[in-house]
Backbone of each chain as nested JSON, in Angstrom:
{
  "chains": [
    {"id": "A", "residues": [
      {"number": 1, "name": "MET", "atoms": {"N": [-25.028, -17.221, -0.245], "CA": [-24.855, -15.972, -0.55], "C": [-24.97, -14.637, 0.472]}},
      {"number": 2, "name": "THR", "atoms": {"N": [-24.408, -13.605, -0.02], "CA": [-24.134, -12.348, 0.648], "C": [-25.278, -11.963, -0.584]}},
      {"number": 3, "name": "GLU", "atoms": {"N": [-25.783, -10.885, 0.121], "CA": [-26.766, -10.596, -0.671], "C": [-26.54, -8.452, -0.373]}},
      {"number": 4, "name": "ILE", "atoms": {"N": [-25.643, -7.994, -0.686], "CA": [-25.213, -7.303, -0.91], "C": [-25.059, -6.237, -1.984]}},
      {"number": 5, "name": "GLY", "atoms": {"N": [-26.277, -5.899, -2.996], "CA": [-25.683, -5.622, -3.478], "C": [-25.969, -6.129, -5.042]}},
      {"number": 6, "name": "ILE", "atoms": {"N": [-24.843, -6.409, -4.902], "CA": [-25.179, -8.249, -5.577], "C": [-24.479, -9.269, -5.141]}},
      {"number": 7, "name": "ALA", "atoms": {"N": [-24.882, -10.529, -5.351], "CA": [-24.959, -11.947, -4.966], "C": [-23.16, -12.127, -4.966]}},
      {"number": 8, "name": "MET", "atoms": {"N": [-22.842, -12.404, -4.422], "CA": [-21.093, -12.923, -4.549], "C": [-21.0, -14.276, -3.639]}},
      {"number": 9, "name": "ASP", "atoms": {"N": [-20.687, -15.434, -4.726], "CA": [-20.82, -16.645, -4.044], "C": [-19.177, -17.025, -3.902]}},
      {"number": 10, "name": "GLU", "atoms": {"N": [-19.195, -18.513, -2.505], "CA": [-17.94, -18.482, -2.355], "C": [-16.789, -18.725, -3.985]}},
      {"number": 11, "name": "LYS", "atoms": {"N": [-17.103, -18.599, -4.641], "CA": [-15.643, -19.019, -6.077], "C": [-15.794, -17.17, -6.401]}},
      {"number": 12, "name": "THR", "atoms": {"N": [-16.599, -16.713, -6.337], "CA": [-16.224, -15.527, -6.521], "C": [-15.34, -14.817, -5.995]}},
      {"number": 13, "name": "LEU", "atoms": {"N": [-15.412, -14.787, -4.258], "CA": [-14.599, -14.2, -2.97], "C": [-13.98, -14.927, -3.346]}},
      {"number": 14, "name": "LEU", "atoms": {"N": [-13.189, -16.151, -3.21], "CA": [-11.887, -17.382, -3.263], "C": [-11.073, -16.788, -4.525]}},
      {"number": 15, "name": "LYS", "atoms": {"N": [-11.859, -15.947, -5.813], "CA": [-11.141, -15.379, -6.692], "C": [-10.644, -13.965, -6.367]}},
      {"number": 16, "name": "LEU", "atoms": {"N": [-11.67, -13.283, -6.148], "CA": [-11.297, -12.231, -5.659], "C": [-9.693, -11.797, -4.836]}},
      {"number": 17, "name": "TRP", "atoms": {"N": [-9.906, -12.916, -3.569], "CA": [-8.803, -13.002, -2.461], "C": [-7.656, -13.338, -3.06]}},
      {"number": 18, "name": "ASN", "atoms": {"N": [-7.397, -14.242, -3.978], "CA": [-5.988, -14.574, -4.781], "C": [-5.628, -13.528, -5.788]}},
      {"number": 19, "name": "GLU", "atoms": {"N": [-6.951, -12.385, -5.71], "CA": [-5.965, -11.064, -7.22], "C": [-6.357, -10.238, -5.792]}},
      {"number": 20, "name": "LYS", "atoms": {"N": [-5.97, -10.14, -5.2], "CA": [-6.127, -9.497, -3.649], "C": [-4.41, -9.635, -3.704]}},
      {"number": 21, "name": "ARG", "atoms": {"N": [-4.299, -10.847, -2.976], "CA": [-3.031, -11.313, -2.737], "C": [-2.27, -10.863, -3.847]}},
      {"number": 22, "name": "THR", "atoms": {"N": [-2.668, -11.292, -5.025], "CA": [-1.795, -11.133, -6.139], "C": [-1.196, -9.758, -6.439]}},
      {"number": 23, "name": "GLN", "atoms": {"N": [-2.04, -8.454, -6.438], "CA": [-1.792, -7.61, -5.792], "C": [-1.137, -6.556, -5.169]}},
      {"number": 24, "name": "ILE", "atoms": {"N": [-1.175, -7.583, -3.687], "CA": [0.094, -7.269, -2.998], "C": [1.387, -7.407, -3.077]}},
      {"number": 25, "name": "ILE", "atoms": {"N": [1.45, -8.674, -3.783], "CA": [3.096, -9.725, -4.449], "C": [3.393, -8.155, -5.111]}},
      {"number": 26, "name": "THR", "atoms": {"N": [2.632, -8.19, -6.384], "CA": [3.286, -7.257, -7.654], "C": [3.522, -6.261, -6.785]}},
      {"number": 27, "name": "ALA", "atoms": {"N": [3.127, -5.741, -6.725], "CA": [2.649, -3.884, -5.586], "C": [4.705, -4.239, -5.288]}},
      {"number": 28, "name": "GLN", "atoms": {"N": [5.072, -4.519, -4.792], "CA": [6.128, -5.448, -4.007], "C": [7.736, -5.386, -5.031]}},
      {"number": 29, "name": "ILE", "atoms": {"N": [7.431, -5.708, -6.517], "CA": [8.445, -5.693, -7.513], "C": [9.245, -4.455, -7.308]}},
      {"number": 30, "name": "SER", "atoms": {"N": [8.496, -3.75, -7.832], "CA": [9.32, -1.773, -8.208], "C": [10.253, -1.705, -6.905]}},
      {"number": 31, "name": "PRO", "atoms": {"N": [9.021, -1.873, -5.508], "CA": [10.336, -1.248, -4.582], "C": [11.579, -2.039, -4.359]}},
      {"number": 32, "name": "ALA", "atoms": {"N": [11.121, -3.149, -4.999], "CA": [12.449, -4.348, -4.021], "C": [14.125, -3.92, -5.667]}},
      {"number": 33, "name": "LEU", "atoms": {"N": [13.104, -3.425, -6.443], "CA": [13.818, -3.078, -7.106], "C": [14.875, -2.099, -7.385]}},
      {"number": 34, "name": "VAL", "atoms": {"N": [14.16, -1.194, -7.057], "CA": [14.727, 0.24, -6.516], "C": [15.142, 0.303, -4.938]}},
      {"number": 35, "name": "LEU", "atoms": {"N": [15.665, -0.635, -4.073], "CA": [16.337, -1.018, -2.98], "C": [17.513, -1.841, -3.431]}},
      {"number": 36, "name": "ILE", "atoms": {"N": [17.394, -2.871, -4.496], "CA": [18.49, -3.14, -4.792], "C": [19.285, -1.901, -5.253]}},
      {"number": 37, "name": "GLY", "atoms": {"N": [19.217, -1.535, -6.749], "CA": [19.863, -0.586, -6.655], "C": [20.751, 0.457, -5.803]}},
      {"number": 38, "name": "VAL", "atoms": {"N": [19.35, 0.964, -4.904], "CA": [19.872, 1.976, -3.833], "C": [21.023, 0.956, -3.049]}},
      {"number": 39, "name": "MET", "atoms": {"N": [20.78, -0.627, -2.35], "CA": [21.656, -0.596, -1.729], "C": [23.158, -0.98, -1.993]}},
      {"number": 40, "name": "THR", "atoms": {"N": [23.167, -1.577, -3.18], "CA": [24.462, -1.858, -4.122], "C": [25.135, -0.409, -4.023]}},
      {"number": 41, "name": "LEU", "atoms": {"N": [24.99, 0.574, -3.979], "CA": [25.689, 2.143, -4.939], "C": [26.168, 2.346, -3.013]}},
      {"number": 42, "name": "ALA", "atoms": {"N": [25.053, 1.891, -2.077], "CA": [25.558, 2.434, -0.139], "C": [26.367, 1.377, -0.086]}},
      {"number": 43, "name": "ALA", "atoms": {"N": [26.358, 0.382, -0.793], "CA": [27.299, -0.539, -0.121], "C": [28.461, -0.456, -0.782]}},
      {"number": 44, "name": "TYR", "atoms": {"N": [28.725, 0.134, -1.426], "CA": [30.047, 0.066, -2.319], "C": [30.484, 1.789, -1.982]}},
      {"number": 45, "name": "GLY", "atoms": {"N": [29.598, 2.587, -0.811], "CA": [29.83, 3.639, -1.085], "C": [30.288, 4.337, -2.168]}},
      {"number": 46, "name": "LYS", "atoms": {"N": [29.073, 4.53, -2.569], "CA": [28.764, 5.392, -3.961], "C": [28.415, 7.098, -3.918]}},
      {"number": 47, "name": "PHE", "atoms": {"N": [27.402, 6.927, -2.762], "CA": [27.06, 8.006, -2.17], "C": [27.202, 9.135, -1.844]}},
      {"number": 48, "name": "SER", "atoms": {"N": [28.594, 8.034, -1.053], "CA": [29.819, 9.731, -0.77], "C": [30.111, 10.548, -1.779]}},
      {"number": 49, "name": "SER", "atoms": {"N": [30.372, 10.2, -2.735], "CA": [30.705, 10.538, -3.663], "C": [30.254, 11.147, -4.564]}},
      {"number": 50, "name": "ALA", "atoms": {"N": [28.876, 10.836, -4.49], "CA": [27.942, 11.346, -5.653], "C": [27.945, 13.172, -5.236]}},
      {"number": 51, "name": "SER", "atoms": {"N": [27.399, 13.602, -6.294], "CA": [26.374, 14.876, -6.325], "C": [25.127, 15.321, -5.232]}},
      {"number": 52, "name": "ASP", "atoms": {"N": [24.532, 16.433, -4.808], "CA": [23.282, 16.644, -4.064], "C": [22.36, 15.939, -4.972]}},
      {"number": 53, "name": "SER", "atoms": {"N": [23.064, 16.353, -6.319], "CA": [20.811, 16.257, -6.93], "C": [21.24, 14.756, -7.358]}},
      {"number": 54, "name": "ALA", "atoms": {"N": [22.076, 13.587, -7.902], "CA": [22.389, 12.453, -7.671], "C": [21.765, 11.938, -6.128]}},
      {"number": 55, "name": "LYS", "atoms": {"N": [22.332, 12.248, -4.873], "CA": [21.669, 12.082, -3.517], "C": [19.762, 11.923, -3.985]}},
      {"number": 56, "name": "TYR", "atoms": {"N": [19.28, 13.229, -4.129], "CA": [18.127, 13.562, -3.924], "C": [17.025, 13.308, -5.347]}},
      {"number": 57, "name": "LEU", "atoms": {"N": [17.65, 12.777, -6.18], "CA": [17.034, 11.86, -6.712], "C": [16.989, 10.124, -6.764]}},
      {"number": 58, "name": "ALA", "atoms": {"N": [17.883, 10.028, -6.028], "CA": [18.025, 8.331, -5.396], "C": [16.731, 8.565, -4.62]}},
      {"number": 59, "name": "LEU", "atoms": {"N": [17.0, 9.086, -3.387], "CA": [15.657, 9.534, -2.448], "C": [14.418, 9.7, -2.751]}},
      {"number": 60, "name": "GLY", "atoms": {"N": [14.064, 10.803, -3.913], "CA": [12.784, 10.659, -4.608], "C": [12.077, 9.538, -5.524]}},
      {"number": 61, "name": "VAL", "atoms": {"N": [13.057, 8.703, -6.057], "CA": [12.694, 7.71, -6.96], "C": [12.127, 6.548, -5.462]}},
      {"number": 62, "name": "ALA", "atoms": {"N": [13.134, 6.545, -4.456], "CA": [13.003, 5.63, -3.472], "C": [11.353, 5.771, -2.657]}},
      {"number": 63, "name": "ALA", "atoms": {"N": [11.349, 7.341, -2.822], "CA": [10.564, 7.903, -2.145], "C": [8.518, 7.535, -2.502]}},
      {"number": 64, "name": "VAL", "atoms": {"N": [8.818, 8.174, -4.056], "CA": [7.549, 7.965, -4.873], "C": [7.143, 6.35, -5.091]}},
      {"number": 65, "name": "THR", "atoms": {"N": [8.148, 5.535, -5.651], "CA": [8.124, 4.106, -5.302], "C": [7.474, 3.726, -4.075]}},
      {"number": 66, "name": "GLY", "atoms": {"N": [8.632, 4.09, -3.015], "CA": [7.878, 2.572, -1.657], "C": [6.49, 3.723, -1.718]}},
      {"number": 67, "name": "ILE", "atoms": {"N": [6.461, 4.982, -1.345], "CA": [4.855, 5.383, -0.84], "C": [3.415, 4.875, -2.24]}},
      {"number": 68, "name": "LEU", "atoms": {"N": [3.758, 4.708, -3.06], "CA": [2.94, 4.158, -4.51], "C": [2.207, 3.062, -4.169]}},
      {"number": 69, "name": "ALA", "atoms": {"N": [3.836, 2.141, -3.872], "CA": [3.611, 0.346, -3.113], "C": [2.965, 0.238, -2.013]}},
      {"number": 70, "name": "MET", "atoms": {"N": [3.399, 1.797, -1.299], "CA": [2.62, 1.032, 0.259], "C": [1.05, 1.216, 0.468]}},
      {"number": 71, "name": "ILE", "atoms": {"N": [1.184, 3.002, -0.765], "CA": [-0.748, 3.038, -0.982], "C": [-1.831, 1.422, -1.695]}},
      {"number": 72, "name": "SER", "atoms": {"N": [-1.351, 0.777, -1.961], "CA": [-1.692, -0.054, -2.874], "C": [-1.702, -1.539, -2.503]}},
      {"number": 73, "name": "GLN", "atoms": {"N": [-0.318, -1.54, -2.002], "CA": [-0.688, -2.522, -0.769], "C": [-2.064, -2.292, 0.782]}},
      {"number": 74, "name": "TYR", "atoms": {"N": [-1.619, -1.319, 0.891], "CA": [-2.741, -0.561, 2.018], "C": [-4.366, -1.236, 1.78]}},
      {"number": 75, "name": "ALA", "atoms": {"N": [-4.827, -0.748, 0.529], "CA": [-5.871, -0.409, -0.143], "C": [-6.617, -1.86, -0.754]}},
      {"number": 76, "name": "ALA", "atoms": {"N": [-5.597, -2.094, -0.646], "CA": [-5.875, -3.95, -1.03], "C": [-6.223, -4.753, 0.081]}},
      {"number": 77, "name": "ILE", "atoms": {"N": [-5.27, -4.451, 1.351], "CA": [-5.732, -5.102, 2.177], "C": [-6.651, -4.893, 2.807]}},
      {"number": 78, "name": "ARG", "atoms": {"N": [-7.151, -3.925, 2.531], "CA": [-8.14, -3.167, 3.277], "C": [-9.225, -3.872, 2.892]}},
      {"number": 79, "name": "GLU", "atoms": {"N": [-9.441, -3.777, 0.704], "CA": [-10.611, -4.405, 0.516], "C": [-10.215, -5.587, 0.341]}},
      {"number": 80, "name": "ALA", "atoms": {"N": [-9.552, -6.306, 0.714], "CA": [-9.121, -8.106, 1.604], "C": [-9.674, -7.851, 2.679]}},
      {"number": 81, "name": "GLU", "atoms": {"N": [-9.717, -6.675, 3.589], "CA": [-10.099, -7.028, 4.534], "C": [-12.238, -7.307, 5.024]}},
      {"number": 82, "name": "ALA", "atoms": {"N": [-12.929, -6.297, 3.957], "CA": [-14.176, -6.161, 3.692], "C": [-14.661, -7.558, 2.748]}},
      {"number": 83, "name": "LEU", "atoms": {"N": [-13.649, -8.061, 1.838], "CA": [-14.03, -9.225, 1.612], "C": [-13.913, -10.524, 2.314]}},
      {"number": 84, "name": "ILE", "atoms": {"N": [-13.329, -10.711, 3.803], "CA": [-13.313, -11.676, 4.397], "C": [-14.409, -11.011, 5.535]}},
      {"number": 85, "name": "VAL", "atoms": {"N": [-15.348, -9.959, 6.153], "CA": [-17.131, -9.753, 6.53], "C": [-17.169, -10.298, 5.353]}},
      {"number": 86, "name": "ASP", "atoms": {"N": [-17.473, -10.697, 4.12], "CA": [-18.69, -10.918, 3.418], "C": [-18.474, -12.212, 3.26]}},
      {"number": 87, "name": "LEU", "atoms": {"N": [-17.189, -12.741, 3.234], "CA": [-17.101, -14.105, 3.19], "C": [-17.466, -14.723, 4.756]}},
      {"number": 88, "name": "THR", "atoms": {"N": [-17.209, -14.468, 5.806], "CA": [-18.1, -14.956, 6.896], "C": [-19.243, -14.952, 7.091]}},
      {"number": 89, "name": "LYS", "atoms": {"N": [-20.088, -13.888, 6.02], "CA": [-21.88, -14.809, 6.05], "C": [-22.906, -14.954, 5.183]}},
      {"number": 90, "name": "LEU", "atoms": {"N": [-21.38, -16.081, 4.521], "CA": [-21.642, -17.301, 3.819], "C": [-22.554, -18.241, 4.311]}},
      {"number": 91, "name": "GLU", "atoms": {"N": [-23.751, -19.635, 4.822], "CA": [-23.872, -20.115, 5.088], "C": [-23.493, -20.828, 5.437]}},
      {"number": 92, "name": "LYS", "atoms": {"N": [-22.934, -21.629, 4.594], "CA": [-22.129, -23.433, 4.209], "C": [-21.034, -22.218, 3.641]}},
      {"number": 93, "name": "ARG", "atoms": {"N": [-19.504, -22.626, 4.129], "CA": [-18.271, -22.319, 3.582], "C": [-17.357, -24.225, 3.906]}},
      {"number": 94, "name": "THR", "atoms": {"N": [-16.309, -24.208, 3.393], "CA": [-15.293, -24.825, 2.766], "C": [-14.579, -24.312, 3.713]}},
      {"number": 95, "name": "ALA", "atoms": {"N": [-13.531, -25.612, 3.619], "CA": [-12.492, -25.585, 4.661], "C": [-11.729, -23.969, 4.242]}},
      {"number": 96, "name": "LEU", "atoms": {"N": [-11.2, -23.916, 3.059], "CA": [-10.456, -22.754, 2.302], "C": [-11.132, -21.663, 3.251]}},
      {"number": 97, "name": "ALA", "atoms": {"N": [-12.276, -21.078, 2.99], "CA": [-12.653, -20.299, 3.169], "C": [-12.632, -19.802, 4.607]}},
      {"number": 98, "name": "SER", "atoms": {"N": [-13.132, -20.955, 4.978], "CA": [-13.188, -20.461, 6.974], "C": [-11.96, -19.775, 7.498]}},
      {"number": 99, "name": "LYS", "atoms": {"N": [-11.056, -20.767, 6.714], "CA": [-9.223, -20.136, 7.065], "C": [-9.032, -19.252, 6.386]}},
      {"number": 100, "name": "ILE", "atoms": {"N": [-9.969, -18.593, 5.919], "CA": [-9.429, -17.303, 4.97], "C": [-10.386, -16.672, 5.999]}},
      {"number": 101, "name": "ALA", "atoms": {"N": [-11.274, -16.208, 6.376], "CA": [-12.637, -15.629, 7.298], "C": [-11.812, -15.406, 8.833]}},
      {"number": 102, "name": "ASP", "atoms": {"N": [-10.717, -17.088, 9.112], "CA": [-10.18, -16.624, 10.359], "C": [-8.937, -15.509, 10.652]}},
      {"number": 103, "name": "SER", "atoms": {"N": [-9.0, -15.116, 8.987], "CA": [-7.237, -14.442, 8.898], "C": [-7.455, -12.839, 9.445]}},
      {"number": 104, "name": "ARG", "atoms": {"N": [-8.485, -12.232, 9.629], "CA": [-8.763, -10.937, 9.845], "C": [-7.892, -10.298, 10.405]}},
      {"number": 105, "name": "GLY", "atoms": {"N": [-6.967, -10.86, 11.955], "CA": [-6.107, -10.479, 12.376], "C": [-4.956, -9.935, 11.542]}},
      {"number": 106, "name": "LEU", "atoms": {"N": [-4.724, -11.155, 11.31], "CA": [-3.413, -11.418, 10.63], "C": [-3.335, -10.142, 9.478]}},
      {"number": 107, "name": "LEU", "atoms": {"N": [-4.46, -10.007, 9.155], "CA": [-4.669, -9.094, 7.926], "C": [-4.267, -7.469, 8.261]}},
      {"number": 108, "name": "SER", "atoms": {"N": [-4.879, -7.323, 9.105], "CA": [-5.149, -6.437, 9.869], "C": [-3.636, -5.629, 10.536]}},
      {"number": 109, "name": "LEU", "atoms": {"N": [-2.859, -7.025, 10.658], "CA": [-1.303, -6.515, 11.671], "C": [-0.78, -6.51, 10.491]}},
      {"number": 110, "name": "SER", "atoms": {"N": [-1.482, -6.785, 9.223], "CA": [-0.256, -6.929, 7.956], "C": [-0.811, -4.95, 7.238]}},
      {"number": 111, "name": "ALA", "atoms": {"N": [-1.572, -4.704, 7.342], "CA": [-1.66, -3.4, 7.297], "C": [-1.082, -2.038, 7.791]}},
      {"number": 112, "name": "ILE", "atoms": {"N": [-0.998, -2.229, 9.095], "CA": [-0.054, -1.075, 10.051], "C": [1.001, -2.545, 9.673]}},
      {"number": 113, "name": "ALA", "atoms": {"N": [1.818, -3.3, 9.309], "CA": [3.692, -3.705, 9.386], "C": [3.839, -3.08, 8.167]}},
      {"number": 114, "name": "ILE", "atoms": {"N": [2.763, -3.196, 7.535], "CA": [3.298, -2.458, 5.709], "C": [3.374, -0.894, 5.453]}},
      {"number": 115, "name": "VAL", "atoms": {"N": [2.641, -0.408, 6.31], "CA": [2.716, 1.534, 6.705], "C": [4.146, 1.446, 7.851]}},
      {"number": 116, "name": "GLY", "atoms": {"N": [4.274, 0.228, 8.47], "CA": [5.562, 0.928, 9.138], "C": [6.827, 0.39, 9.077]}},
      {"number": 117, "name": "MET", "atoms": {"N": [6.644, -0.958, 8.331], "CA": [8.004, -1.177, 7.288], "C": [8.418, -0.206, 6.94]}},
      {"number": 118, "name": "GLY", "atoms": {"N": [6.818, 0.506, 5.704], "CA": [7.334, 1.636, 4.371], "C": [8.572, 2.597, 5.175]}},
      {"number": 119, "name": "LEU", "atoms": {"N": [7.806, 2.9, 6.452], "CA": [8.473, 4.202, 7.189], "C": [9.737, 3.974, 7.186]}},
      {"number": 120, "name": "ALA", "atoms": {"N": [10.183, 2.839, 7.779], "CA": [11.506, 2.51, 8.509], "C": [12.436, 1.995, 7.129]}},
      {"number": 121, "name": "ILE", "atoms": {"N": [11.975, 1.393, 6.602], "CA": [12.699, 1.18, 5.377], "C": [13.536, 2.662, 4.132]}},
      {"number": 122, "name": "PHE", "atoms": {"N": [12.75, 3.508, 4.623], "CA": [12.668, 4.763, 3.539], "C": [13.582, 6.125, 4.715]}},
      {"number": 123, "name": "ALA", "atoms": {"N": [13.105, 5.498, 6.231], "CA": [14.4, 6.089, 7.085], "C": [16.051, 5.692, 7.13]}},
      {"number": 124, "name": "LEU", "atoms": {"N": [15.994, 4.478, 6.466], "CA": [16.904, 3.641, 6.233], "C": [17.789, 4.253, 5.553]}},
      {"number": 125, "name": "VAL", "atoms": {"N": [16.987, 3.954, 4.468], "CA": [17.41, 4.427, 2.734], "C": [18.068, 5.981, 2.652]}},
      {"number": 126, "name": "THR", "atoms": {"N": [17.663, 6.605, 3.525], "CA": [17.699, 7.909, 3.573], "C": [19.095, 8.009, 4.079]}},
      {"number": 127, "name": "TRP", "atoms": {"N": [19.086, 7.419, 5.494], "CA": [20.691, 7.363, 6.71], "C": [21.482, 6.957, 5.2]}},
      {"number": 128, "name": "ALA", "atoms": {"N": [21.413, 5.664, 4.282], "CA": [22.441, 5.694, 3.399], "C": [22.468, 6.272, 2.501]}},
      {"number": 129, "name": "VAL", "atoms": {"N": [21.635, 7.466, 2.396], "CA": [22.278, 8.466, 1.222], "C": [22.482, 8.847, 1.602]}},
      {"number": 130, "name": "LEU", "atoms": {"N": [22.042, 9.79, 2.071], "CA": [22.769, 10.855, 2.661], "C": [23.883, 10.891, 3.942]}},
      {"number": 131, "name": "GLY", "atoms": {"N": [24.029, 9.591, 3.993], "CA": [25.108, 9.317, 5.222], "C": [24.677, 10.104, 6.77]}}
    ]},
    {"id": "B", "residues": [
      {"number": 1, "name": "MET", "atoms": {"N": [22.415, 15.709, 8.257], "CA": [21.345, 14.987, 9.678], "C": [19.577, 15.498, 9.323]}},
      {"number": 2, "name": "ALA", "atoms": {"N": [19.901, 16.83, 9.99], "CA": [18.661, 17.576, 10.115], "C": [17.661, 17.203, 8.824]}},
      {"number": 3, "name": "ILE", "atoms": {"N": [18.376, 17.251, 7.362], "CA": [17.486, 17.25, 6.338], "C": [16.734, 16.576, 5.998]}},
      {"number": 4, "name": "GLY", "atoms": {"N": [17.742, 14.701, 6.891], "CA": [16.963, 13.108, 6.288], "C": [16.04, 13.612, 7.622]}},
      {"number": 5, "name": "ILE", "atoms": {"N": [16.046, 14.245, 8.605], "CA": [14.748, 13.605, 9.51], "C": [13.993, 14.547, 8.674]}},
      {"number": 6, "name": "ALA", "atoms": {"N": [14.118, 15.336, 8.316], "CA": [12.94, 16.194, 7.809], "C": [12.574, 15.904, 6.899]}},
      {"number": 7, "name": "ILE", "atoms": {"N": [13.673, 15.005, 5.83], "CA": [12.722, 14.218, 4.509], "C": [11.762, 13.312, 4.942]}},
      {"number": 8, "name": "VAL", "atoms": {"N": [12.264, 12.263, 6.334], "CA": [11.686, 11.188, 6.45], "C": [10.182, 11.824, 7.429]}},
      {"number": 9, "name": "GLY", "atoms": {"N": [10.442, 12.629, 7.469], "CA": [9.089, 13.481, 8.259], "C": [8.054, 13.533, 7.325]}},
      {"number": 10, "name": "LEU", "atoms": {"N": [8.204, 14.27, 6.743], "CA": [7.767, 14.695, 4.997], "C": [6.864, 13.608, 4.908]}},
      {"number": 11, "name": "TYR", "atoms": {"N": [7.614, 12.128, 4.689], "CA": [7.493, 10.763, 4.27], "C": [5.899, 10.837, 5.22]}},
      {"number": 12, "name": "ALA", "atoms": {"N": [6.347, 10.525, 5.939], "CA": [5.222, 10.01, 7.243], "C": [3.93, 10.92, 7.828]}},
      {"number": 13, "name": "VAL", "atoms": {"N": [4.436, 11.946, 6.563], "CA": [2.865, 13.108, 7.024], "C": [2.5, 12.411, 5.906]}},
      {"number": 14, "name": "LEU", "atoms": {"N": [2.708, 12.384, 4.557], "CA": [2.419, 12.26, 2.795], "C": [1.655, 10.867, 3.278]}},
      {"number": 15, "name": "ALA", "atoms": {"N": [2.565, 10.061, 3.776], "CA": [1.914, 8.322, 3.722], "C": [0.722, 8.7, 4.594]}},
      {"number": 16, "name": "GLY", "atoms": {"N": [0.522, 9.366, 5.945], "CA": [-1.038, 9.59, 7.19], "C": [-1.635, 10.122, 5.951]}},
      {"number": 17, "name": "VAL", "atoms": {"N": [-1.245, 11.209, 5.298], "CA": [-2.487, 12.078, 4.574], "C": [-2.912, 11.305, 3.232]}},
      {"number": 18, "name": "LEU", "atoms": {"N": [-2.914, 10.207, 3.291], "CA": [-3.167, 9.05, 1.62], "C": [-3.821, 8.303, 2.458]}},
      {"number": 19, "name": "ILE", "atoms": {"N": [-3.1, 7.646, 3.615], "CA": [-4.087, 6.807, 4.184], "C": [-5.533, 7.261, 4.411]}},
      {"number": 20, "name": "PHE", "atoms": {"N": [-5.007, 8.556, 5.891], "CA": [-6.174, 8.728, 6.439], "C": [-7.427, 9.415, 4.279]}},
      {"number": 21, "name": "LYS", "atoms": {"N": [-7.354, 10.067, 3.506], "CA": [-7.987, 9.958, 2.287], "C": [-8.601, 8.976, 1.597]}},
      {"number": 22, "name": "TYR", "atoms": {"N": [-7.572, 7.434, 2.675], "CA": [-8.563, 6.464, 2.168], "C": [-9.532, 6.143, 2.722]}},
      {"number": 23, "name": "GLU", "atoms": {"N": [-9.248, 6.401, 3.862], "CA": [-9.985, 5.667, 5.265], "C": [-11.166, 6.895, 4.973]}},
      {"number": 24, "name": "LYS", "atoms": {"N": [-10.93, 8.07, 4.836], "CA": [-12.263, 8.381, 5.012], "C": [-12.133, 9.926, 3.27]}},
      {"number": 25, "name": "PRO", "atoms": {"N": [-12.506, 9.102, 2.52], "CA": [-13.037, 9.633, 1.03], "C": [-13.855, 10.991, 1.545]}},
      {"number": 26, "name": "LYS", "atoms": {"N": [-14.314, 11.627, 1.426], "CA": [-14.597, 13.432, 1.167], "C": [-15.937, 12.83, 0.123]}},
      {"number": 27, "name": "LYS", "atoms": {"N": [-17.305, 13.036, 0.699], "CA": [-18.712, 13.11, 0.408], "C": [-19.149, 13.802, -0.995]}},
      {"number": 28, "name": "ASN", "atoms": {"N": [-19.706, 13.638, -1.907], "CA": [-20.235, 14.119, -2.694], "C": [-19.541, 15.432, -3.246]}},
      {"number": 29, "name": "ARG", "atoms": {"N": [-18.672, 15.04, -3.929], "CA": [-17.815, 15.434, -5.354], "C": [-18.723, 16.413, -5.511]}},
      {"number": 30, "name": "GLY", "atoms": {"N": [-18.055, 17.299, -6.309], "CA": [-19.004, 17.744, -7.682], "C": [-18.874, 16.802, -8.986]}},
      {"number": 31, "name": "LYS", "atoms": {"N": [-19.627, 17.42, -9.906], "CA": [-19.169, 16.794, -11.016], "C": [-17.977, 17.364, -11.971]}},
      {"number": 32, "name": "ILE", "atoms": {"N": [-17.601, 16.032, -12.468], "CA": [-16.219, 15.987, -13.328], "C": [-16.309, 17.193, -14.453]}},
      {"number": 33, "name": "THR", "atoms": {"N": [-17.129, 15.949, -15.324], "CA": [-17.723, 16.537, -16.661], "C": [-18.12, 18.094, -16.89]}},
      {"number": 34, "name": "GLY", "atoms": {"N": [-19.097, 18.161, -16.102], "CA": [-19.661, 19.937, -16.109], "C": [-21.027, 19.71, -17.474]}},
      {"number": 35, "name": "ARG", "atoms": {"N": [-21.102, 18.484, -17.21], "CA": [-22.537, 18.506, -18.746], "C": [-22.828, 17.348, -18.83]}},
      {"number": 36, "name": "GLY", "atoms": {"N": [-23.371, 17.482, -17.015], "CA": [-24.933, 16.147, -16.741], "C": [-23.675, 15.096, -17.373]}},
      {"number": 37, "name": "GLY", "atoms": {"N": [-22.912, 14.584, -17.713], "CA": [-22.593, 13.435, -17.456], "C": [-21.982, 11.998, -16.541]}},
      {"number": 38, "name": "ASP", "atoms": {"N": [-22.143, 13.01, -15.249], "CA": [-22.1, 11.967, -13.917], "C": [-23.414, 11.366, -13.675]}},
      {"number": 39, "name": "PHE", "atoms": {"N": [-22.821, 10.682, -13.005], "CA": [-24.181, 9.573, -12.068], "C": [-24.457, 9.992, -10.54]}},
      {"number": 40, "name": "GLU", "atoms": {"N": [-25.32, 10.345, -10.511], "CA": [-25.985, 10.483, -9.228], "C": [-26.197, 9.624, -8.501]}},
      {"number": 41, "name": "SER", "atoms": {"N": [-25.737, 9.423, -7.494], "CA": [-25.7, 8.776, -6.101], "C": [-26.632, 8.536, -6.03]}}
    ]}
  ]
}
């Protein structure tokens, strides 16, 4: 068990790991719904005839939803990285815990990918809306 | 087109600021309540 303030055993850490993973997945739902709306309108060419206020509203909603989702996913990933550090300090681990503990590199890559892809998607949304 | 690039740039800066704030939070913040209700660390 780790002894950093409070003792956490493997079961607790795995439960937290699953919570972090769920947070990342649920954070993607609202931007996905917004993107569906923007994609549909853009595909039908509705933005070309829309007023400026409607275009900026669409961009604002996409930006706010995107940035909130990006930040919450980033925070969940960084906290999951700290959780992996605690997992690696356990003396005896199950195969599952060892597998998770070995995934730190992928996790770091995910944090970079979420920010990078979030910026890229917003750039594409801006292009689709403003033309 | 220029306004689009400016909006995306602003978005990138905002994302960068928020991530920086998460990574490097300011230490020794002032009390929130002003009535001694905050815990001292």
